[in-house]
Residue, then its C-alpha position, 0 to 999 in steps of 0.5 A: x088946920x088941914x096939912x097941904x099935901x100937894x108937894x108931897x103927892x107930887x114927890x110920890x108920883x115922881x118917884x112912882x113914874x121913875x119906878x115904872x116897868x116896862x111890860x113885854x108882851x110875848x106872842x106865842x107861835x100859835x098866836x102868830x099863826x092865827x094872826x097870819x090866817x086872819x090876815x089872809x082872810x081879811x085880804x080875801x074879804x077886801x077883794x070880795x068887798x071890791x067886787x060888791x063895790x064895783x057892782x054898786x058903782x056900775x049900777x049906779x052909772x048905768x041908772x043916770x039919765x045920761x047913760x048911753x052905751x056908745x059913750x066911750x067914757x062910760x063903756x070904758x069905765x064899765x069895761x074896767x070895773x068888769x075886768x077888775x071884778x073878774x081879776x079879783x074873782x080869779x084871784x079869790x077862787x085861786x085862794x079858796x082852792x089853796x086854803x081848801x088843801x091846807x084844811x085838815x078835816x082830822x086836825x082839831x086844834x084851835x088854828x084848824x078850827x078858825x081856818x075851818x070857820x073863816x074858809x066856810x064864811x069866805x066861801x060863802x060870801x064869794x058865792x053870793x058876791x059872784x051871783x049878785x055880779x053875774x045877775x048884774x051883767x046880765x041885766x046891763x047886757x039886756x039894757x044895752x041890747x034894748x037900747x041898740x035895738x030901739x036906735x036901730x029901729x029908729x035909724x032904720x025907718x025909711x022916708x014914705x014914698x009920697x014924700x019922696x015922690x012929691x020932693x022928686x017931682x018939685x020943679x022950682x027946688x028939684x036940684x036942691x031936693x035931689x041933693x038932699x034926697x041923695x045926702x039923706x039916703x047916703x047918710x041913712x046908708x052909713x048910719x045903718x052900716x054903722x049900726x050893723x058894724x056896732x052890733x056885730x061888735x057888741x055881739x062879739x064882745x058879748x061872746x068873748x065875755x060869755x067864753x071868759x065867764x064860762x071858765x069862772x062859772x064852771x069853777x064856781x059850780x065845782x066849788x059849790x058842788x065841793x061844798x055839798x060833798x063836804x057837807x055830806x061827808x060831815x053828816x056821814x062822819x057824824x052818822x058813823x060816830x053815832x053809830x059806834x058811840x051807840x054800840x058802845x052804849x049798848x055794850x055797856x048797858x048789857x054789862x050793867x044788866x048782867x052785873x045787876x042780875x048776879x047781884x040779885x042772884x047772889x042776894x037771893x041765894x044768901x037770903x035763901x040760906x039765911x031763911x034756911x038756917x033760921x027754920x032749921x034752928x026754929x025746928x031743932x030748938x028745944 
């Protein structure tokens, strides 16, 4: 018969569970520093991703059929997202400049290498996202400008002279026609004034946006130039190291050549001496 070992296994399992030990994972100081660096870069990456999300949201908004630049709700929504993206750009730029000062090119530790790699990745990600944001803003301004010009053109079309003359010469409806013409002319002038003021406000808003973005553009260009300078410095350092290594290798090769020549000379001398002795022995042998 097969013995039922269920109770025995349960007892063993209970005894093992009572003897379980708690394992504490000790995080070293270096690991904590690496985690802090990665958290910082993760935060900056989330800011950049927020800019990309705003671009996608604004692009979807202006692509809708109901989009109109004069809609206050849409205009406020676009302004909120643009301001939010610009605020993130300023925070990202300040964080990148701060991290750039913390990077030591001569430090070859693991933490320093992680900082350098993450810095280059974040910087490239930010520059691409900023260019995408700038291209979208330009396309948005062009679209608003075209719509405004088209509406201004439609609203400023005058009534043909033949129609005005016909309506003004009508006897039966002279009072009514006069009121209609007067109200139409008045409304047309008011609409024209409103469009003029609106276009002026758009130009003013565009000018303020351009001035505000100019500083971010300048900072971005300076950042790009800094990246190019770092690449040039890196290649210059590599060239210097290669030249130094080449000089050391040439010196070692020269020393090896001198040693080989000395060895060959010694061997030839010994061979000559041995041959001379053999010849002398053979000549004077009885």
